[in-house]
C-alpha positions, 0 to 999 in steps of 0.5 A: 471315308475319302480313301474309300471313295478314291479306291472306289474310283480306281476300281471303277476305272480298272473295270472300264478298261477291262470291259473295253479289252474284253469287248475288243478281244471278242470283236477280233475273235468274231472277225477271225472266225468270220465266213466272209473271208472264205467267200472272197467278196472284198466289199462284203468283208470290208463292210463287216470289218468297218461295222465291227470296228465302229461298234467296238470303238464307239466312233461315228465313222470308219473308212477304208482308203486305198492308194490309187495305182499311181500312188498319187492319191488315196480313194475311199472304197468303203466308209461306214456311217454308224449314225445313218447305218450306211456304207459310202465310197468314192471320195479321193484325197490327193497325196501332194495336198497333204504331205504332213499327213501322208508322211506321218501315216507311212512312218508310224504304226498308228496315227492317234490324233486327239485334237485333229483340227490343231494337230500339225500332222492333220492341220492340212486336212482341217479346212477341206475335210475335217471341219466340213464333216465335224471330225474332232479326233482321228485314229488312223492305222496304215494297211501294210501288204507285201512290205508296203503301205497300201492304204489306211483305215480311218476311225473318225470321232465327232463331238468333244475331243477324244483321247485314244488309249494304247489298247484302242491303238492296238485294236485299230492296228489289228483292224488294219491287219484284217483289212490287209487279209481281206484284200489278199482273200479277194483274189481266189488264188490266195483265199486259202493262204488268207484263211491260214493267216486269219487263223494264225492271227486268231491263234496269236490273240488266243495264245498270247492273251493275258485273259483266260479264253475257253471255247466249248461246243453246245454241250459245254464240252471244252474244245480249246483253252488258252494258257492264261486259263490253264494257269488260272485253274491249275490244269494243263490243256490236255487235262481240260480238253473235252471236259464239261466246262460248267463242272468247274463253275460254282453255280447259283440259282437261275444260272440255267435259265440265263444259259437257255436265254443265251442259246435261244438268242434272247441274250447276246452275252452273259456276264456274271461273277462266279467262283471257279474251282482250282485244281488244288481245291481253292476257289478263284473269284472270276468275272465270266463273260460267255457269248455265242459264235454262230456256224456257217448256217447261222445257228449257234456252234460254239460258246466263247468264254472270257474269264478274268481272275478278280480275286485281288479285286474282291480281297481289296473290296473286302478290306475296303468294306472293313475300313468303311465299317470301321470309319463309320463306327469311328464317325458315329463315336465322334458324333456321340462324343461331340454331342456329349461334350457340347452339352458339358461345354454349353452348361458352364457357358450359360452361366459365364455369358449370362452373368457377364451380361448382368455385370456389363449392364451394371445391374448389380453395381457399378464397375470401374473401367478395368473391370468393364474391360475384363467383363467385356473380354469374358463375354466375347471369349464366351461368344467365340467359344460358343461359335466354335461349339456350334460349328463343330456340332453343325458339321458333325450333324451334316456329315452324319446325314442327320441335318434336315432342311426346312425349305421355304421361299425366302426374301433375298433382300431380307437375307442380304440385309440381315447378313450385312447388318450382322458383319457391319460392325466387324468391317467398320472396326477394320475400316473396310467398305461393305457394299452390296448389289442385288439383281432385281430378278433375284427376289426370292430363293428357296432354302432353309432360312437359318442355314442360308444366313449361316452360309452368308455370314460365314463367307462375309466374316471370312472375307473381312478377317482376311482383308486388311484394307479395301472392301468386301462386297456381296453380289447376288444374281439370278442365273438360269437354274437358281441364284448365286451369292458372290462374296468378293474381297480385296484381301490377301488372296489364296495361292491356287495350289492351296485350293484343295485344302480350303474346304477341309475342316480344321484346316488353315492354309499354313502355320503362318496364317494360323499365327496371324489369323484366329479360327478353326477352319470349320466355316468354309467346310460347313458352308460347302456341306450345307450348300451341297445339302441344298443341292448347290455348291460353293466355288472359289476364285482367287489370286495371291495378294489381290483378293478372293471371290467365293460364290454360293449357288442355290438351285431353284426348287420349283416344286415348293410353294411360292408364298414368302413368309420371312421373319425379320429377326432384327425388328424385335431387338428393342429394349422393353419399355417400363410400362410393359413390366408391371410386376408380371409373374414368370415361372422359371423351370430350369435344371441348371442352377447357374443359368437359373440364378442368372435368369432369376436375378436379371428378371427380378432386377428389371421388375418381374416376379420370378419363381424358380423350380428345378423339378416337375413334381409340383409343376401344375400345383406351382402354376395354380398357386403362382398363376404366372403370365409366362413360363420359361421352360428348360427343354431338358424337362421334355427330354427327361419326361417327354410324354408326361409333360407333353400331355400336360402342356397340350391338355391342361386347361390352366396352361391354355392362356399362359405363354410358354417359352422353351429354352434349349440348344437344338433349334429343330427340337425347340421348333417342334416343342412350340407346336404344343402350344400353337400361338402361345409359345416361343423359344430361345437358344442357349446361351441366352442373350439379354437382347433376345430375351427382352424381345420375347418378353415384349412379345408375350407380356406387353 
């Protein structure tokens, strides 16, 4: 996918360059065939030249400056201001005041200055001229006449600094040549010579262009064609002369109507992609640009066609599409594989983590110190494996554009407290100071509360992992367009050459770090993707050996409601009091046997009556006979028997006063299932933690 994006960017850059070249060729052809040279009016001719140059290069001003008779200064005889669409003249620059500029001007074919204020060649102009008018970049071309520089054509750019291309420099030199021709043509005794030179200039452009150029009359009969187009189509100039131009083009519906719009003046130019027929019968993909050339009376006289062979580009596009289709198919297969594997991995994890929790609490007998150590290791390893599985699934879901955010107003203080409390024990174990600072104005942000917590915990955990000593801080600020969460550390830092790999999934910075620090490299990749899904981003600043700053930016979402309803997930993490137990009945509907054994044993040990079923055939009958106070229902039952069980849960009167707790691995699905029972339902994620289960039991059985 990344290769396709890079190729698309390259193709767009090539297209931009080619468009600019076509535009420049059309402008030079327009000037070469202009009737103003025949009239010999220098002022009118220069006005046309400066306007065409300004429009083609998209600059604010183009001026023609000529040396005074004694060559001690240059005087502006015509300066076109595109913003005001006016022509001015009269300003003078003394040659002695700007020696570096004039020396460079007379030594170089063109003077392309990107940073005009700080360039040594133009720094003398800065105070008295450039800064006064706000000019940031210059493209100047000397005007040569009779073997001497007689003046200069100045192209002046305002605003941000501009980098001139070689093609733009060549175009500026051609404009200077046209000015020289105009000066010659102003003397009536040399008008014919100037016209001949103009025609020669046009012919040189026409003949030497690498792009195909054709000229046709208003009946579409070819009157001239350049060598590039002859080579493209496989014909000689004689074979194509007087032939109908449109006979060589593959037409599409609507082409005739577009042509009529061009002839009538409704369009200035037609630009389309069409096939041309080569002499050998093959089709050549081209980009075809057709514009009108008016006659002396202003009516259309010729059609100018500029044709580029884009066959290679089209072939590349086809290959890219094929590669993209293959990549998308591979990505889909990957996502399906991960989803399948996640279920297969989670199922034994439910039993491993559940049963190890029972052993940790010594509910089935006391353990010696070494056994307790082993059980703790088993449980922590299961937690670590579960975190990896969750990260892989989340990343796969975001990459497949299947992640849907539940955007709501969220309390920033509660977010900060939750994230810090989650990682505080990790920081304490390493002896790190954990601090926070919250901007009073940053009271609320808009986002998916679960995903924001996940992003903050990822950044904080990462900072703690790579910080041997010192501190980790969380700073939250209100900025004009949203809120920033900055996690800073005093850790090992990152070389700026490695920044490009930071947010790549499954990537650690080097093999040495892989050996020293555990991790899959998924956390930062997932965090940035989730941030961008919110419309924000994650930025990094770091210095090797001094620490890092990761900044999460979340934008304001002004179209959402402003009420804040944040659930404090920590408030319920209390152990149930024995007075709430009273042998209340729980119906356990669980497909997976090991998970059912863990849950049934635990619930019975802490004083509940538990019945387990692993099918739905006698679901209602069991409810009537057992009369449970609460149902623990595996979400897989809804997946396997969706419509029947949904209808049962929403309509059966026996279930209206019974709390139902859905168990599963997909939080979005579980939230949806809870809507079936309104306020009498809840959910818990697998693998099930005892603390979470106890909180739910207190909430529904107290």
